C-alpha positions in Angstrom: 135.6 160.2 64.9 137.2 163.6 64.2 137.1 164.8 60.6 140.5 164.1 58.9 141.5 161.4 61.4 144.0 159.0 59.9 141.7 156.2 61.2 138.6 157.5 59.3 139.0 154.4 57.0 137.9 152.2 60.0 134.4 153.6 59.9 131.9 150.7 59.6 134.7 148.1 60.3 133.4 144.9 62.0 135.8 143.0 64.2 136.5 139.5 63.0 134.7 136.8 65.0 136.7 134.2 66.9 135.6 130.6 66.5 134.0 129.1 69.6 135.8 126.8 72.0 139.1 128.6 71.6 140.8 129.9 74.7 141.9 133.6 75.1 145.5 134.1 74.1 147.6 136.9 75.6 150.6 138.6 74.0 152.7 141.6 75.0 153.6 144.5 72.7 156.3 147.0 73.6 155.9 150.3 71.8 157.6 153.7 71.8 155.8 156.1 74.2 154.9 158.3 71.3 153.1 155.5 69.3 149.3 156.1 68.9 148.6 153.4 66.3 149.6 149.9 67.5 146.9 149.7 70.1 144.2 150.7 67.7 145.3 148.1 65.1 145.6 145.4 67.7 141.9 146.1 68.6 141.0 144.9 65.1 141.8 141.4 66.2 139.2 138.9 67.3 138.5 139.5 71.0 140.1 136.2 72.0 143.6 137.6 71.1 144.4 140.1 73.8 147.3 142.5 73.3 148.9 144.0 76.5 150.9 147.1 75.9 154.1 148.4 77.5 155.4 151.9 76.6 159.1 152.8 76.2 161.0 156.1 76.3 163.5 156.9 73.6 167.1 156.5 74.4 167.6 160.0 72.9 170.2 158.9 70.4 168.4 160.6 67.5 165.2 160.3 65.5 163.7 156.8 65.6 166.5 155.7 67.9 166.1 152.5 70.1 164.2 152.7 73.4 166.0 152.7 76.7 167.2 149.4 77.9 165.9 150.0 81.4 162.4 150.5 80.0 162.6 147.4 78.0 163.6 145.4 81.1 161.0 146.9 83.3 158.1 146.7 80.9 159.0 143.2 79.8 158.9 142.1 83.4 155.5 143.7 84.0 154.1 142.0 80.9 155.4 138.8 82.3 153.3 139.3 85.4 150.3 139.4 83.1 151.3 135.9 81.9 151.6 136.8 78.3 152.7 134.0 76.0 155.1 136.1 73.9 156.4 139.7 73.6 156.8 141.7 70.4 158.8 144.9 70.1 156.8 147.0 67.6 159.6 149.5 66.8 161.0 148.5 63.4 163.4 151.4 63.1 165.2 150.4 66.3 166.5 147.2 64.6 168.3 149.3 62.0 170.7 150.9 64.4 173.1 147.9 65.1 173.7 144.5 63.5 173.2 142.7 66.8 170.2 144.7 68.0 167.5 142.1 67.3 169.5 139.4 69.2 170.4 141.6 72.1 166.9 143.1 72.6 165.0 139.9 72.2 167.2 138.3 74.9 166.4 141.2 77.2 162.7 140.9 76.5 162.6 137.2 77.0 164.6 137.5 80.2 162.3 140.0 81.6 159.0 138.4 80.6 160.0 134.8 80.8 158.6 134.0 77.3 159.7 134.1 73.7 160.3 137.5 72.1 160.5 138.9 68.6 161.1 142.3 67.0 158.7 143.7 64.4 161.7 144.0 62.0 162.3 140.3 62.4 158.6 139.6 61.8 158.5 141.7 58.6 161.6 140.0 57.1 160.3 136.5 58.0 156.8 137.3 56.8 158.1 138.4 53.3 160.0 135.2 53.0 157.1 133.2 54.1 155.1 134.7 51.3 157.8 133.5 48.9 159.0 137.0 47.9 162.6 138.0 47.7 162.5 141.3 45.7 160.8 144.1 47.6 159.9 147.8 47.5 160.1 149.7 50.7 157.5 152.4 51.2 157.8 154.0 54.6 157.2 157.2 56.6 161.0 157.5 57.1 163.7 159.7 55.6 165.9 158.5 52.8 168.7 157.8 55.3 166.5 155.5 57.4 165.1 153.8 54.4 168.6 153.0 53.2 169.3 151.5 56.6 166.1 149.4 56.2 167.2 148.2 52.8 170.6 147.1 54.2 168.9 145.4 57.2 166.5 143.4 55.1 169.2 142.3 52.7 171.7 141.3 55.3 169.4 139.7 57.9 166.7 138.3 55.6 168.2 138.0 52.1 165.7 140.4 50.5 166.7 142.6 47.6 165.3 146.1 47.6 164.5 147.2 44.1 162.6 150.5 44.9 162.5 152.9 47.9 160.2 155.7 48.8 159.8 157.6 52.1 157.7 160.4 53.3 160.5 162.2 55.3 158.7 162.2 58.6 160.9 163.6 61.3 159.1 162.2 64.4 156.4 159.7 65.4 153.8 162.4 65.7 154.1 163.1 62.0 153.9 159.4 61.1 150.7 159.0 63.1 149.0 161.8 61.1 149.7 160.1 57.7 146.8 158.4 56.0 146.8 155.2 53.9 146.5 157.2 50.7 150.1 158.2 51.2 151.2 154.6 50.8 148.8 153.8 48.0 150.1 156.7 45.9 153.7 155.7 46.6 152.9 152.1 45.3 151.5 153.6 42.1 154.6 155.7 41.6 157.2 152.9 42.0 155.3 149.7 41.0 157.2 147.6 38.4 157.0 143.9 37.4 160.2 142.9 39.3 158.7 143.9 42.7 157.3 140.8 44.4 156.1 142.5 47.6 155.6 145.9 49.1 157.1 146.4 52.6 155.6 149.2 54.7 157.6 149.6 57.9 156.5 151.9 60.7 154.3 150.7 63.6 152.8 154.2 64.0 151.7 154.3 60.3 148.0 153.4 60.1 147.8 150.8 57.4 146.3 147.4 58.3 142.7 147.9 57.1 144.0 149.1 53.8 146.2 146.1 53.0 143.7 143.9 51.3 142.5 146.7 48.9 146.1 147.5 48.0 146.8 143.9 47.2 143.8 143.7 44.9 144.8 146.9 43.1 148.5 146.1 42.7 148.3 142.3 42.5 151.1 141.6 44.9 151.4 141.1 48.7 151.9 144.0 51.1 153.6 143.5 54.5 153.4 146.1 57.2 154.9 146.3 60.7 151.8 145.6 62.7 150.3 143.1 60.3 153.6 141.1 60.3 153.7 141.3 64.1 150.3 139.7 64.3 151.4 137.1 61.8 154.3 136.2 64.1 151.9 135.9 67.0 149.5 133.6 65.1 152.4 131.4 64.0 153.8 131.3 67.6 150.4 130.3 68.9 149.9 127.7 66.2 146.6 129.3 65.5 144.1 128.0 62.9 142.5 131.4 62.7 142.8 133.4 59.4 142.1 137.1 59.0 141.6 137.8 55.3 140.5 141.4 55.9 144.1 142.3 56.4 145.7 140.9 53.3 147.3 137.7 52.1 149.7 137.3 55.0 146.9 137.1 57.6 144.6 135.3 55.2 147.1 132.4 54.7 149.4 132.8 57.8 152.1 130.9 55.9 154.9 129.2 57.9 158.4 130.5 58.0 160.3 129.8 54.8 
């Protein structure tokens, strides 16, 4: 692994072992074409959970804008031919662009693949509520403007009150992929306060999953990230009995929707 890689913290990591006699489960994940993290974090799952990836080109409507509808239709259809059992759109920022985006895009995905669909933004909001938290701090790679949109989204769609915000001002996905987990940990330390019930770390290209459990031990509150919440949604959809404590409380408990 190259020196300075944002994934250097994976050194020595051992993949969780799936219990015997469980069949392989297949799920589809749609990601922006520039994303270099989701596939790596999906590989941390037990081998019996197989992620199949479709890439999407940006619609060109600005930084972190939604992906092209035609790509979502086409890639969802292709994932359907792999007989995936559900499709996840791992592009949290896309859900912040329009109030009806989640509803519209999940219908497109389901129509194309022929299976249930969810966005990562929906997964994050539902995961926080499943953990019993209602007051959150958002720590993201995004700009202040995008963070403000995230705050409004989680309040309006999921009833979550944002009591603190911190972003790293990344201007594109490439910059996000180069961030390390220490960026998030230091932000938690700067903004932590008693009224925060959970930290939310959106951004599917932000490498975070193997650090979640350590953050929770240090700050004594749950941490919910884009890719971790997407995996929680998958485990809930599959009614799985497997638990993955290496990735924090959410995947250690896999609590039901609130």
